[in-house]
TINU-248845 format. One record per residue (C-alpha): x, y, z; residue in one letter. Coordinates in steps of 0.001 Angstrom, whole numbers, plus 524288, in hexadecimal, padded with zeros to 5 digits. Example, Ala and Ser with C-alpha at 12.3 -4.5 7.8 and 13.67 -1.06 7.14 Angstrom:
# residues 2
8300C7EE6C81E78a 835667FBDC81BE4s 
This chain:
# residues 323
8DD811CB70B49BEx 8D7941BEABB451Dx 8CB101C197B4C8Bx 8CA0A1CEEFB4628x 8CC5A1C90CB38B6x 8C1F01BEA6B3B16x 8B85F1C8F0B4020x 8BAC61D149B3421x 8B8421C5C0B2B0Dx 8AB7E1C2ACB3214x 8A72A1D0C8B30F9x 8AA461D0DAB225Bx 8A2DF1C429B204Fx 8971D1C961B27BFx 897391D602B2015x 898521CEA1B1326x 88CB01C5F1B1672x 884831D188B1AC9x 887461D8ABB0E1Ax 8854F1CD38B04B3x 87A7A1C584B0B90x 86F5D1CD5AB0515x 8755A1CB31AF7A9x 876E01BCB0AFA36x 868A81BBBEAFE73x 863FD1C331AF281x 86C1B1BA84AE9A3x 867091AE3FAF026x 858EF1B2E6AEEEDx 85AFA1B69CAE0A3x 860F11A95EADD87x 855981A278AE441x 84B311AA2DADCE1x 8527E1A8CBACFFBx 853DB19A2AAD206x 8453F198ECAD4BAx 841A51A091AC874x 84B69198D2AC06Ex 845DC18BC0AC4E2x 837C818FE4AC25Cx 83B1D195D3AB524x 8430C18A16AB0E2x 837EF180F5AB4C5x 82DCF1885DAACE3x 8371D18972AA150x 8399A17AD3AA16Ex 82B11177CEAA1F6x 828411815BA96E7x 832BA17B68A8E48x 82D9716DCAA90E8x 81FE917206A8D08x 8245A17967A80E9x 82D2616E7BA7C1Cx 8246F1637FA80C5x 82F5815CA5A8824x 826AE155D2A91F4x 81B1815ED2A9376x 810BA16249A89B0x 8071C16D68A8901x 7F8FA169A3A8B4Dx 7EFEF16869A7FBEx 7E86E17532A7FE2x 7DC62179A2A78D7x 7DF8D183FFA6EC8x 7DF2B191B2A7474x 7DAB019A75A6987x 7E0E81A623A7057x 7EE781A043A6EE7x 7F6421A3B2A62D5x 7F6F719880A5911x 803F3192DFA54C0x 8008E1962BA4692x 7F71F1A077A41C5x 7F4371A116A332Cx 7EC281AC19A2D6Cx 7E77F1AD8CA1F61x 7F2EE1A56DA1A8Ax 7F4F11A236A0C37x 7FEA21979BA0869x 80408192A79FB98x 80F8C192AA9F246x 8148019C989E877x 809CE1A63D9EB95x 7FF1A19C3A9E8E4x 7F69019A049F4E3x 7F24618C449F88Ax 7EA6F19096A0452x 7E56A19DF5A086Cx 7E05D1A516A1452x 7E45F19AB9A1E52x 7E20319EC2A2C6Bx 7E45E19526A3781x 7EB1519362A44A2x 7F3AC1884FA4980x 7F40218624A5834x 7FD9D17F3BA6117x 7F8E8172B9A6774x 7F10516EADA5B7Fx 7F27B1657EA4FFBx 7ECE116C62A440Fx 7EA71164FCA376Ex 7EAB016C12A2A60x 7E185165BBA2097x 7DD4B16927A12E5x 7DC1B1641AA0512x 7E80E161DF9FC7Fx 7EDA816E8F9F760x 7E77A176F8A0200x 7F4FD17B9FA064Fx 7F71517436A1315x 8059D171C1A10F1x 8079917FB0A0C22x 800EF184FDA1842x 809D017CFBA212Cx 8160818162A19F3x 811AD18F7FA1AD8x 80F0218E4DA2969x 81C8818866A2B33x 822D619402A2476x 827DE18BA4A193Ax 8210A193FBA0F00x 81B051A1A0A0F21x 80CA41A46EA1083x 805BF1AAFAA0522x 7FD6F1B31CA0E4Bx 7F85A1B437A1C19x 7FFE11B1D7A289Ex 805821A6CFA30D8x 808AE1A925A3F2Ax 8109519FACA476Dx 810081A20AA560Dx 80A6B1AF7BA5387x 815301B3BCA4A1Fx 815161B3EEA3B36x 81C411A7E0A3696x 8255E1B06DA2E73x 82B081B61FA3B0Bx 831B51A947A3E86x 83ED31A55BA38FFx 841741976AA3494x 84728192B6A417Dx 83C3D198AFA499Cx 831FB192C2A40BDx 8387B18566A4190x 83728185D4A505Cx 828B118929A4F75x 823A918106A4406x 8273E17364A3F41x 822A016E95A3207x 8208016125A2BF8x 81E6D161DFA1D46x 81C5615779A12FCx 829CC159DEA0CECx 8336C14EA8A0BB8x 83E1B14D67A15FFx 849DB153DCA0F54x 8547D14AE8A14B4x 8515C13C68A141Bx 85E03137F8A1AA6x 85AB313E26A27A3x 8570F13540A32D3x 849CA136B4A391Dx 8503E13C98A4524x 857C01469AA3D15x 84B6E14ABFA35F5x 843D414CFFA427Fx 84F93153E8A4883x 84E9715E15A3DB4x 842CB16325A4523x 84C241682BA4F8Bx 853B3170C7A460Cx 84D3717D85A4A9Cx 8531917B1BA581Ax 860C11761EA54C7x 86D5117D46A51B7x 873A417F71A446Bx 878B91716BA442Bx 86B9016B8AA47CCx 870CF165A8A5463x 8663715EA5A5C0Bx 865D8160DEA6AA6x 8602815763A7474x 852EF15E24A73FCx 852CD15D5CA6519x 8558214EC8A656Fx 84AA014CC7A6F59x 8412015408A667Ex 8451314BB4A5ACBx 843C213EFBA6261x 836A414328A67EEx 8315A1471CA5A98x 8357313A28A5489x 82EA8132F2A5F8Ex 8222413ADCA5DECx 82085136A6A4FBCx 824C4128A4A5272x 8317C12983A4AB4x 83BDC12883A5553x 83FF011AEAA50B8x 842401209DA4314x 84BE912B08A47BCx 857A7124F9A40E4x 85091121BCA3424x 853A512950A27A9x 8489513160A21F5x 8493E12A6FA14C8x 8464711D74A1B7Cx 8397F12232A216Fx 82BB712203A1BF2x 8243412E6EA18A5x 81C2312D07A24FDx 8283012B63A2D82x 82E7E1375DA276Cx 8222D13F1BA2A04x 822A413B46A3862x 830BC13FF5A38F9x 82D0614D24A333Bx 822AD14E7BA3DCCx 82CDB14AC0A4810x 835E51553DA427Ax 82B1415F66A442Cx 828C515AE1A5227x 8375515B98A5524x 83761169B3A5067x 82EDF16CD2A5C4Ax 8275D17866A56B6x 81AE417F65A5A99x 8144817BE9A4DB6x 8153A16FE6A4503x 8107C1705BA36E2x 80F3516374A2F9Dx 80B5416108A2186x 80455153ECA2078x 80C8914D4AA2B0Bx 804C71408DA2A76x 803DF13F47A1BA6x 80CE313357A1AC9x 808A312C6BA272Cx 7FFA2120D7A28F5x 7F3121237BA305Dx 7F79711F4AA3E0Bx 803E41278DA3C5Ex 7FBB313321A37C0x 7F37713267A4404x 7FF85130E2A4C98x 8068013CA6A46BFx 7FA7614560A4767x 7F7EA141AAA558Cx 806461444CA588Cx 80589151DAA5272x 7F90B154D6A59E2x 7FF6815087A6692x 80B79158DDA63C6x 802C7164A2A60ECx 7FB1916329A6D75x 805A015F04A770Ax 8105E1680BA7209x 8072917332A6E3Fx 80BD017384A602Cx 804001784BA5492x 8038616D19A4AB8x 7FE0116F07A3D03x 7FDF316414A3308x 7F7D21620FA25C2x 7F0CF15544A2381x 7E83C14EE5A192Dx 7E1F8144D8A2226x 7D67414D4FA2626x 7CFC7142FCA2E92x 7DC1F14152A369Fx 7DE0A15003A37B2x 7D02D151A2A3CC4x 7D2FD147DCA479Cx 7E04C14C5CA4C77x 7E0C515B10A49DFx 7DE171652EA5451x 7DBB616F25A4991x 7D9D416ECEA3AC5x 7DDF61781EA300Cx 7D6071751FA23D4x 7DC3C17BA9A180Dx 7D76C17E86A0A79x 7DBF718898A00A0x 7D3AC19395A063Bx 7D3CA191FFA14F5x 7D82118A37A20B8x 7CDCD1869CA2ABBx 7D1F418219A383Fx 7CB5B17C29A4412x 7C8ED16FE4A4BF1x 7C780163C3A433Cx 7B9F915F46A4769x 7B47116CFDA47D7x 7B95D16FD6A3A22x 7B441162F2A34C8x 7A6B716465A3AB7x 7A5B617274A3605x 7A87F16E12A2816x 7B51A175E0A272Fx 7BC5C16A13A21C5x 7B2B4166C2A1713x 7BB3A16CF2A0C86x 7C4FA161D4A0EA1x 7BB06157B8A0A2Bx 7B60D15D869FD88x 7B52C150BE9F65Cx 7A9FE148BF9F0F5x 7B07813C5E9F5F8x 7B19113F30A0493x 7A90E1443BA0F94x 7AD9014989A1CC6x 7A676145FDA2953x 7A740151CAA3258x 7A3C1149F0A3E79x 7AD6413EB0A3D1Fx 7B7C714753A369Bx 7B97613D13A2BEEx 7B7E413D57A1D3Ex 7B25C1320DA1585x 7B0ED12E0FA0768x 7A3AE130F1A019Ex 79BB61253D9FD8Dx 79BC0122279EF0Cx 
């Protein structure tokens, strides 16, 4: 009886294995293939995120490909206030990987153009496209993740610390309570270090100089981690070495992180030396191009319409005329 019972158990076990072995093999094969695809996919995803967020890799500095869509495309744009146009028929493109300087005489509408491009005020005519879409198609949160802005306005809250001010750049990514995650804190620390203000993190805004506050506003824009950065006279309050340092920093950020950086500036000689591209604005048009090419072609002569100065197209410098 025991032998028969044992024989029956062996037969049942054999039959079970014969029936289920193909399914076990299929499952094992599926798990192996899935695991391979998962590992490969996860590796590529991790590398892509590191490139996009500039964790430890950076995209190479590439020559502009004219076939690629620009970050900003402006066509026949008119800007102004209360229906009164300051500038008309502006057409230009802003590309990633480049530092573009916006120059022009006082009252040409440089600040108004930047505010209009940022979506802070409506255009009076023409069109603005951001990443191939009309800027009006983006809601406030989407726009804040694509474009960061540094204006000449006063910091509204003087009792903030430097760290708290820069951390405001992470607001588009935080929850309702503004809770900073580990990644947010890393971005804030990194941005403070980039502008040389990490040792000022605990200082109150009211105790800082105008130049130091301006550096913090730039750090806030960097912490926002957007595709485009628009800055209105970011070096206006800085001494000359600091001006050069900030402009070189912005150019490096544009090239290494493939951001489109546009800033207005009155120091034309400095702009001609550091800019990858120039937008020269007057009330009737905006001409764009490479700095040296524009200067040598005489396309910047309208900026020097004065009996007291002369512009040297070869040295890219302007000098006082002899008495």
